[in-house]
PyMOL Python script that loads the backbone (N, CA, C, O; Angstrom):
from pymol import cmd

cmd.read_pdbstr("""\
ATOM      1  N   UNK A   1      31.552 106.915 190.399  1.00  0.00           N
ATOM      2  CA  UNK A   1      31.054 105.062 190.405  1.00  0.00           C
ATOM      3  C   UNK A   1      30.465 104.536 189.086  1.00  0.00           C
ATOM      4  O   UNK A   1      29.681 105.156 188.368  1.00  0.00           O
ATOM      5  N   UNK A   2      30.925 103.378 188.882  1.00  0.00           N
ATOM      6  CA  UNK A   2      30.982 103.235 188.192  1.00  0.00           C
ATOM      7  C   UNK A   2      29.016 102.044 188.444  1.00  0.00           C
ATOM      8  O   UNK A   2      28.980 101.014 189.117  1.00  0.00           O
ATOM      9  N   UNK A   3      28.175 102.442 187.951  1.00  0.00           N
ATOM     10  CA  UNK A   3      26.885 101.294 188.344  1.00  0.00           C
ATOM     11  C   UNK A   3      26.363 100.938 187.390  1.00  0.00           C
ATOM     12  O   UNK A   3      26.292 101.554 186.327  1.00  0.00           O
ATOM     13  N   UNK A   4      25.819  99.635 187.706  1.00  0.00           N
ATOM     14  CA  UNK A   4      25.593  99.049 186.812  1.00  0.00           C
ATOM     15  C   UNK A   4      23.262  98.243 187.327  1.00  0.00           C
ATOM     16  O   UNK A   4      22.506  98.318 188.295  1.00  0.00           O
ATOM     17  N   UNK A   5      23.222  97.723 186.133  1.00  0.00           N
ATOM     18  CA  UNK A   5      21.861  97.198 186.555  1.00  0.00           C
ATOM     19  C   UNK A   5      21.998  95.554 186.533  1.00  0.00           C
ATOM     20  O   UNK A   5      22.866  95.291 185.701  1.00  0.00           O
ATOM     21  N   UNK A   6      21.557  94.530 187.034  1.00  0.00           N
ATOM     22  CA  UNK A   6      21.317  93.642 186.302  1.00  0.00           C
ATOM     23  C   UNK A   6      19.861  92.464 186.680  1.00  0.00           C
ATOM     24  O   UNK A   6      19.301  91.992 187.669  1.00  0.00           O
ATOM     25  N   UNK A   7      19.775  92.424 185.457  1.00  0.00           N
ATOM     26  CA  UNK A   7      18.464  91.908 186.031  1.00  0.00           C
ATOM     27  C   UNK A   7      18.368  89.725 185.908  1.00  0.00           C
ATOM     28  O   UNK A   7      18.378  88.930 184.968  1.00  0.00           O
ATOM     29  N   UNK A   8      18.283  89.592 187.471  1.00  0.00           N
ATOM     30  CA  UNK A   8      18.522  87.860 187.018  1.00  0.00           C
ATOM     31  C   UNK A   8      17.309  87.174 186.270  1.00  0.00           C
ATOM     32  O   UNK A   8      16.330  87.701 185.740  1.00  0.00           O
ATOM     33  N   UNK A   9      17.724  85.611 186.402  1.00  0.00           N
ATOM     34  CA  UNK A   9      16.510  85.222 185.733  1.00  0.00           C
ATOM     35  C   UNK A   9      16.157  84.346 186.399  1.00  0.00           C
ATOM     36  O   UNK A   9      15.194  83.648 186.079  1.00  0.00           O
ATOM     37  N   UNK A  10      16.856  84.163 187.504  1.00  0.00           N
ATOM     38  CA  UNK A  10      15.816  82.691 188.386  1.00  0.00           C
ATOM     39  C   UNK A  10      16.079  84.221 189.517  1.00  0.00           C
ATOM     40  O   UNK A  10      16.432  85.395 189.631  1.00  0.00           O
ATOM     41  N   UNK A  11      15.500  82.843 190.204  1.00  0.00           N
ATOM     42  CA  UNK A  11      15.842  83.881 192.485  1.00  0.00           C
ATOM     43  C   UNK A  11      16.623  84.034 192.497  1.00  0.00           C
ATOM     44  O   UNK A  11      16.867  85.022 193.190  1.00  0.00           O
ATOM     45  N   UNK A  12      17.956  83.331 191.812  1.00  0.00           N
ATOM     46  CA  UNK A  12      19.843  84.281 192.959  1.00  0.00           C
ATOM     47  C   UNK A  12      20.352  84.218 191.432  1.00  0.00           C
ATOM     48  O   UNK A  12      20.036  83.687 190.367  1.00  0.00           O
ATOM     49  N   UNK A  13      21.126  84.899 191.855  1.00  0.00           N
ATOM     50  CA  UNK A  13      23.091  84.414 190.558  1.00  0.00           C
ATOM     51  C   UNK A  13      23.717  84.013 192.151  1.00  0.00           C
ATOM     52  O   UNK A  13      23.372  84.282 193.301  1.00  0.00           O
ATOM     53  N   UNK A  14      25.206  82.949 191.303  1.00  0.00           N
ATOM     54  CA  UNK A  14      26.292  83.192 192.689  1.00  0.00           C
ATOM     55  C   UNK A  14      26.908  84.662 192.457  1.00  0.00           C
ATOM     56  O   UNK A  14      26.904  85.533 191.587  1.00  0.00           O
ATOM     57  N   UNK A  15      27.499  84.406 193.882  1.00  0.00           N
ATOM     58  CA  UNK A  15      28.505  86.090 193.987  1.00  0.00           C
ATOM     59  C   UNK A  15      28.876  85.102 191.721  1.00  0.00           C
ATOM     60  O   UNK A  15      28.564  85.230 190.537  1.00  0.00           O
ATOM     61  N   UNK A  16      29.704  84.264 192.686  1.00  0.00           N
ATOM     62  CA  UNK A  16      31.231  84.669 191.537  1.00  0.00           C
ATOM     63  C   UNK A  16      30.479  84.375 190.104  1.00  0.00           C
ATOM     64  O   UNK A  16      31.178  84.534 189.103  1.00  0.00           O
ATOM     65  N   UNK A  17      29.130  83.965 189.920  1.00  0.00           N
ATOM     66  CA  UNK A  17      28.866  84.328 188.226  1.00  0.00           C
ATOM     67  C   UNK A  17      28.426  85.307 188.357  1.00  0.00           C
ATOM     68  O   UNK A  17      28.379  85.967 187.319  1.00  0.00           O
ATOM     69  N   UNK A  18      28.086  85.714 189.126  1.00  0.00           N
ATOM     70  CA  UNK A  18      27.305  88.275 189.007  1.00  0.00           C
ATOM     71  C   UNK A  18      28.404  88.366 188.285  1.00  0.00           C
ATOM     72  O   UNK A  18      28.361  88.667 187.092  1.00  0.00           O
ATOM     73  N   UNK A  19      29.629  88.090 188.992  1.00  0.00           N
ATOM     74  CA  UNK A  19      31.196  88.945 189.040  1.00  0.00           C
ATOM     75  C   UNK A  19      31.152  87.864 187.266  1.00  0.00           C
ATOM     76  O   UNK A  19      30.324  87.501 186.430  1.00  0.00           O
ATOM     77  N   UNK A  20      31.880  87.814 187.398  1.00  0.00           N
ATOM     78  CA  UNK A  20      31.640  87.753 185.752  1.00  0.00           C
ATOM     79  C   UNK A  20      30.483  87.577 184.780  1.00  0.00           C
ATOM     80  O   UNK A  20      30.793  87.984 183.661  1.00  0.00           O
ATOM     81  N   UNK A  21      29.521  87.203 184.842  1.00  0.00           N
ATOM     82  CA  UNK A  21      28.330  87.783 184.033  1.00  0.00           C
ATOM     83  C   UNK A  21      28.324  89.213 183.826  1.00  0.00           C
ATOM     84  O   UNK A  21      28.028  89.504 182.667  1.00  0.00           O
ATOM     85  N   UNK A  22      28.663  90.646 184.928  1.00  0.00           N
ATOM     86  CA  UNK A  22      29.035  92.128 184.212  1.00  0.00           C
ATOM     87  C   UNK A  22      30.028  92.453 184.552  1.00  0.00           C
ATOM     88  O   UNK A  22      30.249  93.416 185.287  1.00  0.00           O
ATOM     89  N   UNK A  23      31.343  91.223 183.773  1.00  0.00           N
ATOM     90  CA  UNK A  23      33.130  92.037 183.548  1.00  0.00           C
ATOM     91  C   UNK A  23      33.129  92.572 184.449  1.00  0.00           C
ATOM     92  O   UNK A  23      33.430  93.760 184.331  1.00  0.00           O
ATOM     93  N   UNK A  24      32.782  92.030 185.967  1.00  0.00           N
ATOM     94  CA  UNK A  24      34.054  92.515 185.857  1.00  0.00           C
ATOM     95  C   UNK A  24      34.762  91.603 186.866  1.00  0.00           C
ATOM     96  O   UNK A  24      35.117  92.117 187.926  1.00  0.00           O
ATOM     97  N   UNK A  25      34.998  90.335 186.652  1.00  0.00           N
ATOM     98  CA  UNK A  25      35.910  89.420 186.919  1.00  0.00           C
ATOM     99  C   UNK A  25      36.370  88.510 184.804  1.00  0.00           C
ATOM    100  O   UNK A  25      35.464  88.266 184.007  1.00  0.00           O
ATOM    101  N   UNK A  26      36.863  88.423 184.703  1.00  0.00           N
ATOM    102  CA  UNK A  26      37.638  87.314 183.600  1.00  0.00           C
ATOM    103  C   UNK A  26      37.143  86.038 183.132  1.00  0.00           C
ATOM    104  O   UNK A  26      36.940  85.436 182.078  1.00  0.00           O
ATOM    105  N   UNK A  27      36.982  85.817 185.039  1.00  0.00           N
ATOM    106  CA  UNK A  27      36.808  84.244 184.463  1.00  0.00           C
ATOM    107  C   UNK A  27      36.086  83.823 185.605  1.00  0.00           C
ATOM    108  O   UNK A  27      35.929  84.785 186.358  1.00  0.00           O
ATOM    109  N   UNK A  28      35.594  82.807 186.035  1.00  0.00           N
ATOM    110  CA  UNK A  28      35.272  81.888 186.827  1.00  0.00           C
ATOM    111  C   UNK A  28      36.411  82.070 188.784  1.00  0.00           C
ATOM    112  O   UNK A  28      36.442  82.869 189.721  1.00  0.00           O
ATOM    113  N   UNK A  29      36.870  81.203 188.526  1.00  0.00           N
ATOM    114  CA  UNK A  29      38.720  81.639 189.257  1.00  0.00           C
ATOM    115  C   UNK A  29      38.670  82.797 189.277  1.00  0.00           C
ATOM    116  O   UNK A  29      38.522  83.158 190.444  1.00  0.00           O
ATOM    117  N   UNK A  30      38.718  83.703 188.533  1.00  0.00           N
ATOM    118  CA  UNK A  30      39.868  85.131 188.590  1.00  0.00           C
ATOM    119  C   UNK A  30      38.044  85.607 189.876  1.00  0.00           C
ATOM    120  O   UNK A  30      38.300  85.802 191.064  1.00  0.00           O
ATOM    121  N   UNK A  31      36.851  85.689 189.528  1.00  0.00           N
ATOM    122  CA  UNK A  31      36.030  85.759 190.330  1.00  0.00           C
ATOM    123  C   UNK A  31      36.278  85.941 191.803  1.00  0.00           C
ATOM    124  O   UNK A  31      36.234  86.810 192.673  1.00  0.00           O
ATOM    125  N   UNK A  32      36.689  84.091 191.549  1.00  0.00           N
ATOM    126  CA  UNK A  32      36.433  83.284 193.462  1.00  0.00           C
ATOM    127  C   UNK A  32      37.375  84.325 194.347  1.00  0.00           C
ATOM    128  O   UNK A  32      37.073  84.787 195.448  1.00  0.00           O
ATOM    129  N   UNK A  33      38.826  84.632 193.452  1.00  0.00           N
ATOM    130  CA  UNK A  33      40.430  84.867 193.725  1.00  0.00           C
ATOM    131  C   UNK A  33      39.862  85.906 194.403  1.00  0.00           C
ATOM    132  O   UNK A  33      39.901  85.876 195.633  1.00  0.00           O
ATOM    133  N   UNK A  34      38.976  87.466 193.440  1.00  0.00           N
ATOM    134  CA  UNK A  34      38.675  87.490 194.199  1.00  0.00           C
ATOM    135  C   UNK A  34      37.896  87.881 195.504  1.00  0.00           C
ATOM    136  O   UNK A  34      38.455  88.449 196.442  1.00  0.00           O
ATOM    137  N   UNK A  35      36.285  87.468 195.498  1.00  0.00           N
ATOM    138  CA  UNK A  35      35.667  87.033 196.516  1.00  0.00           C
ATOM    139  C   UNK A  35      37.332  86.500 198.110  1.00  0.00           C
ATOM    140  O   UNK A  35      37.499  87.293 199.037  1.00  0.00           O
ATOM    141  N   UNK A  36      38.237  85.158 198.020  1.00  0.00           N
ATOM    142  CA  UNK A  36      39.002  84.894 198.497  1.00  0.00           C
ATOM    143  C   UNK A  36      39.241  86.262 199.045  1.00  0.00           C
ATOM    144  O   UNK A  36      38.838  86.596 200.159  1.00  0.00           O
ATOM    145  N   UNK A  37      40.080  87.253 198.030  1.00  0.00           N
ATOM    146  CA  UNK A  37      40.989  88.475 199.062  1.00  0.00           C
ATOM    147  C   UNK A  37      40.052  89.543 200.387  1.00  0.00           C
ATOM    148  O   UNK A  37      40.647  90.267 201.186  1.00  0.00           O
ATOM    149  N   UNK A  38      38.903  89.426 200.343  1.00  0.00           N
ATOM    150  CA  UNK A  38      38.068  90.152 200.592  1.00  0.00           C
ATOM    151  C   UNK A  38      37.579  91.509 199.630  1.00  0.00           C
ATOM    152  O   UNK A  38      37.031  92.446 200.211  1.00  0.00           O
ATOM    153  N   UNK A  39      37.803  91.574 198.117  1.00  0.00           N
ATOM    154  CA  UNK A  39      37.843  92.976 197.399  1.00  0.00           C
ATOM    155  C   UNK A  39      36.226  93.605 197.107  1.00  0.00           C
ATOM    156  O   UNK A  39      35.877  94.750 196.818  1.00  0.00           O
ATOM    157  N   UNK A  40      35.155  91.936 197.380  1.00  0.00           N
ATOM    158  CA  UNK A  40      34.302  91.814 196.853  1.00  0.00           C
ATOM    159  C   UNK A  40      33.044  92.832 198.802  1.00  0.00           C
ATOM    160  O   UNK A  40      33.512  93.213 199.874  1.00  0.00           O
ATOM    161  N   UNK A  41      31.690  92.851 198.353  1.00  0.00           N
ATOM    162  CA  UNK A  41      30.979  93.584 198.902  1.00  0.00           C
ATOM    163  C   UNK A  41      29.554  93.540 199.307  1.00  0.00           C
ATOM    164  O   UNK A  41      28.596  94.305 199.195  1.00  0.00           O
ATOM    165  N   UNK A  42      29.727  92.563 199.733  1.00  0.00           N
ATOM    166  CA  UNK A  42      27.715  93.132 199.490  1.00  0.00           C
ATOM    167  C   UNK A  42      26.592  93.400 200.545  1.00  0.00           C
ATOM    168  O   UNK A  42      26.433  92.848 201.633  1.00  0.00           O
ATOM    169  N   UNK A  43      25.678  94.621 199.811  1.00  0.00           N
ATOM    170  CA  UNK A  43      25.239  95.787 201.440  1.00  0.00           C
ATOM    171  C   UNK A  43      26.218  95.779 202.152  1.00  0.00           C
ATOM    172  O   UNK A  43      26.276  95.572 203.364  1.00  0.00           O
ATOM    173  N   UNK A  44      27.054  96.013 201.402  1.00  0.00           N
ATOM    174  CA  UNK A  44      28.531  96.909 202.157  1.00  0.00           C
ATOM    175  C   UNK A  44      29.192  96.797 203.493  1.00  0.00           C
ATOM    176  O   UNK A  44      29.651  97.657 204.244  1.00  0.00           O
ATOM    177  N   UNK A  45      29.074  94.874 203.620  1.00  0.00           N
ATOM    178  CA  UNK A  45      29.347  93.931 204.263  1.00  0.00           C
ATOM    179  C   UNK A  45      30.951  92.979 203.587  1.00  0.00           C
ATOM    180  O   UNK A  45      30.663  92.582 202.458  1.00  0.00           O
ATOM    181  N   UNK A  46      31.726  92.756 203.785  1.00  0.00           N
ATOM    182  CA  UNK A  46      32.206  92.006 203.116  1.00  0.00           C
ATOM    183  C   UNK A  46      31.615  90.524 202.823  1.00  0.00           C
ATOM    184  O   UNK A  46      30.441  90.334 203.140  1.00  0.00           O
ATOM    185  N   UNK A  47      32.059  89.882 202.470  1.00  0.00           N
ATOM    186  CA  UNK A  47      32.233  88.853 200.979  1.00  0.00           C
ATOM    187  C   UNK A  47      32.777  88.117 200.305  1.00  0.00           C
ATOM    188  O   UNK A  47      33.136  87.981 199.135  1.00  0.00           O
ATOM    189  N   UNK A  48      32.805  87.255 201.965  1.00  0.00           N
ATOM    190  CA  UNK A  48      33.655  85.720 201.734  1.00  0.00           C
ATOM    191  C   UNK A  48      33.452  84.686 200.978  1.00  0.00           C
ATOM    192  O   UNK A  48      34.342  83.944 200.563  1.00  0.00           O
ATOM    193  N   UNK A  49      32.235  84.576 200.750  1.00  0.00           N
ATOM    194  CA  UNK A  49      31.630  82.846 199.826  1.00  0.00           C
ATOM    195  C   UNK A  49      31.600  83.450 199.292  1.00  0.00           C
ATOM    196  O   UNK A  49      31.068  84.556 199.194  1.00  0.00           O
ATOM    197  N   UNK A  50      32.347  82.706 198.637  1.00  0.00           N
ATOM    198  CA  UNK A  50      31.977  83.093 196.613  1.00  0.00           C
ATOM    199  C   UNK A  50      30.527  82.428 196.262  1.00  0.00           C
ATOM    200  O   UNK A  50      29.798  83.020 195.466  1.00  0.00           O
ATOM    201  N   UNK A  51      30.217  81.524 196.698  1.00  0.00           N
ATOM    202  CA  UNK A  51      29.548  81.324 196.251  1.00  0.00           C
ATOM    203  C   UNK A  51      28.387  81.749 196.771  1.00  0.00           C
ATOM    204  O   UNK A  51      27.750  80.713 196.962  1.00  0.00           O
ATOM    205  N   UNK A  52      27.536  82.943 197.218  1.00  0.00           N
ATOM    206  CA  UNK A  52      26.748  82.946 197.821  1.00  0.00           C
ATOM    207  C   UNK A  52      25.385  83.213 196.817  1.00  0.00           C
ATOM    208  O   UNK A  52      25.325  83.277 195.589  1.00  0.00           O
ATOM    209  N   UNK A  53      24.250  83.350 197.926  1.00  0.00           N
ATOM    210  CA  UNK A  53      23.218  83.289 196.583  1.00  0.00           C
ATOM    211  C   UNK A  53      22.677  85.236 197.025  1.00  0.00           C
ATOM    212  O   UNK A  53      21.997  85.728 197.926  1.00  0.00           O
ATOM    213  N   UNK A  54      23.623  85.954 195.526  1.00  0.00           N
ATOM    214  CA  UNK A  54      22.112  87.380 195.074  1.00  0.00           C
ATOM    215  C   UNK A  54      21.848  87.195 194.805  1.00  0.00           C
ATOM    216  O   UNK A  54      22.105  86.358 193.939  1.00  0.00           O
ATOM    217  N   UNK A  55      20.224  87.974 195.271  1.00  0.00           N
ATOM    218  CA  UNK A  55      19.183  87.789 195.024  1.00  0.00           C
ATOM    219  C   UNK A  55      18.383  89.331 194.952  1.00  0.00           C
ATOM    220  O   UNK A  55      18.677  90.309 195.640  1.00  0.00           O
ATOM    221  N   UNK A  56      17.541  89.268 194.154  1.00  0.00           N
ATOM    222  CA  UNK A  56      16.415  91.053 193.597  1.00  0.00           C
ATOM    223  C   UNK A  56      16.924  92.120 194.986  1.00  0.00           C
ATOM    224  O   UNK A  56      16.749  91.391 195.963  1.00  0.00           O
ATOM    225  N   UNK A  57      17.360  93.226 195.402  1.00  0.00           N
ATOM    226  CA  UNK A  57      17.785  94.065 195.954  1.00  0.00           C
ATOM    227  C   UNK A  57      18.587  94.458 196.634  1.00  0.00           C
ATOM    228  O   UNK A  57      18.405  95.331 197.482  1.00  0.00           O
ATOM    229  N   UNK A  58      20.231  93.576 196.269  1.00  0.00           N
ATOM    230  CA  UNK A  58      20.649  93.194 197.018  1.00  0.00           C
ATOM    231  C   UNK A  58      22.017  94.063 196.132  1.00  0.00           C
ATOM    232  O   UNK A  58      22.056  93.957 194.906  1.00  0.00           O
ATOM    233  N   UNK A  59      22.989  94.819 196.803  1.00  0.00           N
ATOM    234  CA  UNK A  59      24.041  95.363 195.752  1.00  0.00           C
ATOM    235  C   UNK A  59      25.111  94.859 195.739  1.00  0.00           C
ATOM    236  O   UNK A  59      25.087  94.368 196.868  1.00  0.00           O
ATOM    237  N   UNK A  60      26.762  94.384 195.038  1.00  0.00           N
ATOM    238  CA  UNK A  60      27.408  94.038 195.360  1.00  0.00           C
ATOM    239  C   UNK A  60      28.424  95.260 194.770  1.00  0.00           C
ATOM    240  O   UNK A  60      28.417  95.748 193.640  1.00  0.00           O
ATOM    241  N   UNK A  61      28.859  95.422 195.340  1.00  0.00           N
ATOM    242  CA  UNK A  61      30.276  96.572 195.091  1.00  0.00           C
ATOM    243  C   UNK A  61      32.045  95.635 195.319  1.00  0.00           C
ATOM    244  O   UNK A  61      32.477  94.848 196.161  1.00  0.00           O
ATOM    245  N   UNK A  62      32.499  96.143 194.320  1.00  0.00           N
ATOM    246  CA  UNK A  62      33.657  95.800 193.868  1.00  0.00           C
ATOM    247  C   UNK A  62      35.003  96.669 193.508  1.00  0.00           C
ATOM    248  O   UNK A  62      35.310  95.923 192.578  1.00  0.00           O
ATOM    249  N   UNK A  63      35.602  97.228 193.504  1.00  0.00           N
ATOM    250  CA  UNK A  63      37.281  97.942 192.537  1.00  0.00           C
ATOM    251  C   UNK A  63      36.296  99.603 192.445  1.00  0.00           C
ATOM    252  O   UNK A  63      36.494 100.370 191.503  1.00  0.00           O
ATOM    253  N   UNK A  64      35.536  99.846 193.278  1.00  0.00           N
ATOM    254  CA  UNK A  64      35.111 101.440 192.860  1.00  0.00           C
ATOM    255  C   UNK A  64      33.830 101.438 191.775  1.00  0.00           C
ATOM    256  O   UNK A  64      33.401 102.532 191.407  1.00  0.00           O
ATOM    257  N   UNK A  65      32.862  99.477 190.963  1.00  0.00           N
ATOM    258  CA  UNK A  65      31.679  99.535 190.753  1.00  0.00           C
ATOM    259  C   UNK A  65      30.307  98.710 191.882  1.00  0.00           C
ATOM    260  O   UNK A  65      30.231  97.739 192.634  1.00  0.00           O
ATOM    261  N   UNK A  66      29.553  99.648 191.466  1.00  0.00           N
ATOM    262  CA  UNK A  66      28.596  99.542 191.905  1.00  0.00           C
ATOM    263  C   UNK A  66      27.255  98.006 190.976  1.00  0.00           C
ATOM    264  O   UNK A  66      26.489  98.309 190.062  1.00  0.00           O
ATOM    265  N   UNK A  67      27.358  96.563 191.554  1.00  0.00           N
ATOM    266  CA  UNK A  67      26.053  96.929 190.811  1.00  0.00           C
ATOM    267  C   UNK A  67      24.811  96.059 191.540  1.00  0.00           C
ATOM    268  O   UNK A  67      24.897  95.108 192.318  1.00  0.00           O
ATOM    269  N   UNK A  68      23.582  96.763 190.980  1.00  0.00           N
ATOM    270  CA  UNK A  68      22.395  96.090 191.979  1.00  0.00           C
ATOM    271  C   UNK A  68      21.688  95.524 191.273  1.00  0.00           C
ATOM    272  O   UNK A  68      20.867  96.010 190.495  1.00  0.00           O
ATOM    273  N   UNK A  69      21.832  94.873 191.388  1.00  0.00           N
ATOM    274  CA  UNK A  69      20.938  93.257 192.166  1.00  0.00           C
ATOM    275  C   UNK A  69      18.684  93.773 191.535  1.00  0.00           C
ATOM    276  O   UNK A  69      17.980  94.347 192.365  1.00  0.00           O
ATOM    277  N   UNK A  70      18.009  93.353 189.911  1.00  0.00           N
ATOM    278  CA  UNK A  70      16.939  93.630 189.394  1.00  0.00           C
ATOM    279  C   UNK A  70      16.461  92.444 189.412  1.00  0.00           C
ATOM    280  O   UNK A  70      16.679  91.567 188.576  1.00  0.00           O
ATOM    281  N   UNK A  71      15.649  92.356 190.567  1.00  0.00           N
ATOM    282  CA  UNK A  71      13.660  90.334 189.649  1.00  0.00           C
ATOM    283  C   UNK A  71      14.467  90.461 188.157  1.00  0.00           C
ATOM    284  O   UNK A  71      15.123  91.368 187.645  1.00  0.00           O
ATOM    285  N   UNK A  72      14.045  88.944 187.672  1.00  0.00           N
ATOM    286  CA  UNK A  72      13.915  88.873 187.274  1.00  0.00           C
ATOM    287  C   UNK A  72      12.393  89.584 186.388  1.00  0.00           C
ATOM    288  O   UNK A  72      11.292  89.353 186.887  1.00  0.00           O
ATOM    289  N   UNK A  73      12.528  90.719 184.635  1.00  0.00           N
ATOM    290  CA  UNK A  73      11.874  90.750 184.274  1.00  0.00           C
ATOM    291  C   UNK A  73       9.933  90.019 184.507  1.00  0.00           C
ATOM    292  O   UNK A  73       8.904  90.685 184.389  1.00  0.00           O
ATOM    293  N   UNK A  74      10.015  88.865 184.768  1.00  0.00           N
ATOM    294  CA  UNK A  74       7.913  88.467 185.509  1.00  0.00           C
ATOM    295  C   UNK A  74       8.401  88.256 186.405  1.00  0.00           C
ATOM    296  O   UNK A  74       7.873  87.207 186.773  1.00  0.00           O
ATOM    297  N   UNK A  75       9.290  88.594 187.282  1.00  0.00           N
ATOM    298  CA  UNK A  75       9.346  88.429 188.827  1.00  0.00           C
ATOM    299  C   UNK A  75       8.534  90.073 189.835  1.00  0.00           C
ATOM    300  O   UNK A  75       8.211  90.321 190.997  1.00  0.00           O
ATOM    301  N   UNK A  76       8.528  90.808 188.485  1.00  0.00           N
ATOM    302  CA  UNK A  76       8.557  91.657 189.897  1.00  0.00           C
ATOM    303  C   UNK A  76       6.882  92.488 190.037  1.00  0.00           C
ATOM    304  O   UNK A  76       5.946  92.582 189.243  1.00  0.00           O
ATOM    305  N   UNK A  77       7.024  92.818 190.966  1.00  0.00           N
ATOM    306  CA  UNK A  77       5.181  93.025 191.905  1.00  0.00           C
ATOM    307  C   UNK A  77       4.400  94.256 191.871  1.00  0.00           C
ATOM    308  O   UNK A  77       4.844  95.338 192.257  1.00  0.00           O
ATOM    309  N   UNK A  78       3.374  94.097 191.462  1.00  0.00           N
ATOM    310  CA  UNK A  78       2.410  96.034 191.805  1.00  0.00           C
ATOM    311  C   UNK A  78       2.846  96.427 192.272  1.00  0.00           C
ATOM    312  O   UNK A  78       3.393  97.418 191.789  1.00  0.00           O
ATOM    313  N   UNK A  79       3.141  96.034 194.010  1.00  0.00           N
ATOM    314  CA  UNK A  79       3.649  96.716 194.394  1.00  0.00           C
ATOM    315  C   UNK A  79       4.642  96.570 194.391  1.00  0.00           C
ATOM    316  O   UNK A  79       4.807  95.864 195.386  1.00  0.00           O
ATOM    317  N   UNK A  80       6.014  96.805 193.752  1.00  0.00           N
ATOM    318  CA  UNK A  80       7.142  97.443 193.974  1.00  0.00           C
ATOM    319  C   UNK A  80       7.271  99.280 193.481  1.00  0.00           C
ATOM    320  O   UNK A  80       8.315  99.900 193.677  1.00  0.00           O
TER     321      UNK A  80
END
""", "prot")
cmd.dss("prot")
cmd.show_as("cartoon", "prot")
cmd.util.cbc("prot")
cmd.orient("prot")
């Protein structure tokens, strides 16, 4: 299984944009189709909302690849 760490640039990224940004989908339309077809899981659950807000700490799985979403560099707390 391939593992990808993705660092946020804000508080969240939409699921379709995450798939495109990580190269798991070649276009935004392809990303939306993957979600609509039920091919994507967020934290182990099927996710059908194309623009679901994905936040730090969540894990997105698709096609044998897991994407761990990390907080933006400036948003890492000292307690982490």
